N, C-alpha and C positions, 0 to 999 in steps of 0.2 A: 399476193392471190393474185390469181390471172383475172383477167374480165371475162366478159359472156361471149357468145358467137351460137346467132340461131340460122337456122333458113327454113322454109316454107315454101312449097310451088302451088300455087294459086291460079284456077284459071280467068284468067284475066289477059290482055296485052300487057304491055308491060308499058304504053304508053297514059290507059287504064289505071293503073298499079302507080304509076309515077303521080297524076293528075291527085287521086285521095292521098297519095303518102304526106306530097310536099304542100297540103292545104290543112293548117294550122287548125280550125275549127274542128277536125274530125279526130286529129290525137283521144280526147278524151272517149269516143266511140270504141277502139282498137285498144288502148290502154289506160288498164283496171286504175292505178293509182292517178294516171290526170285527172286533175279536177278543170281545169281549163287553159288554153294555149291562145296567143292572139300573136299577132307580126307585128312590132313593132315600128320598123320601117315601112314610110306611105313607097308605092312603084313593087315593078315587079323583085321577087326574091334574087339574090345574087350572093356571092362572096361578100360577107359582111354585112347581111341583112341579120337583124337581132327578132328572136320572138321571145316571149314572156310565157314562162311555161308555171302551174301552180300545180304542186304535183301532192299525194299524201305518201308523207312520209313518218312512218307510224302512227304515233298518236294525232299528229299533228299538220295542218296546211302548207310547205312550201314555196314560196311564188324561186323560181327563175331566172335567169335570163342567157338562152342558148344565143349562139352565134354562129351562122353556116360561114367553116374552112374550107366546105367541096361543093362545087354546085352547076350538075354534069346531065342534065336532061335527056332521056329518061332513065340515065344509067346508074349516076352515081351521088351521094348526098353525103357530108359531112356536120357533122354540131358540135361546138365545147362550150361546155359550161363556163360563164364573165362573171357568176358571184354564186355568192352563198356558201353553208359548209360543205355542201356536198356539191361535186362541178363533173359532168357528166361528158365521157370524147364518147363521140355516136358516129359509127360509118356505116353508112348503107349502100348497097348495090340492088340494080333490078336485071337476071338476065331471062333474054328470051328464051322460050323452050317451043322447040316441035315449028310447026307453023309460023309462030310468032304470037300463036294465039292466049299463050301459057306465060306464068314468068316464075319465076326461082326469086325473090327477095329475101336478101341476106342479112342481117345487123350485125356488127359489134359494139361492144359496149362495153366500158370502164369508166370506172370510177377517181376523183381525187378529192378526198377529204380536206377540208380547213378549219381550223379552229376545232371546236366540238367537233365537228363532219369527221376530225379524224377518230374519236370515240364512237358516232353512229354508221359507219361506215362498214363494220365488220359486226358492229353488233344488231345494226337494226336495216340499214342501205342493204346490201350485199343479200343476207337469205329472203327479203321480201322482192327480190329482185330474180333470183332462181325461182323463187314460187311462182311469183307473176308471169315470167318470158312464155310457159306454156300457152296459158291463158291470152297473151296477148296475141299469141300466131294467132288461135284457134280463132279469138276475134274480128282478127283482120282477115282471115282467110275467109270469115262469114262474110262480114263487111261485104269482102271486094267482089264474091260471087255470088250476093243476093242483090247487088243493089241494079241499079236501072243506067249503062251508060251516061 
């Protein structure tokens, strides 16, 4: 099966979008399955920095560690799962629109199953992601367009 790719236009500058997206504390605000997220490494985010994200997957809460594989503010970021039965691969881009006061956010994600994750991936994870992505896009747009700078 192939991965997922979605884009949404928001009425915020690329810098505003970047600041919101890259702050892990905002993840549960716009991703329906995210329970919590925190940066594990002290200091500024860079390639190699790690996040700990806990997600609802099916009926369970599963913690996972993600590592930045790309970090190019305010244009692009990449994350790779490094543990757990389901390991996500995420690539995101922010493209300025118009006079730079609007942005297009494009996210690509795919998954790799390890152990029991090979069973969970087609039965639970992919259907959940397919259902959740449109909601996440609406939440992201709403949060970005209705928050103060």
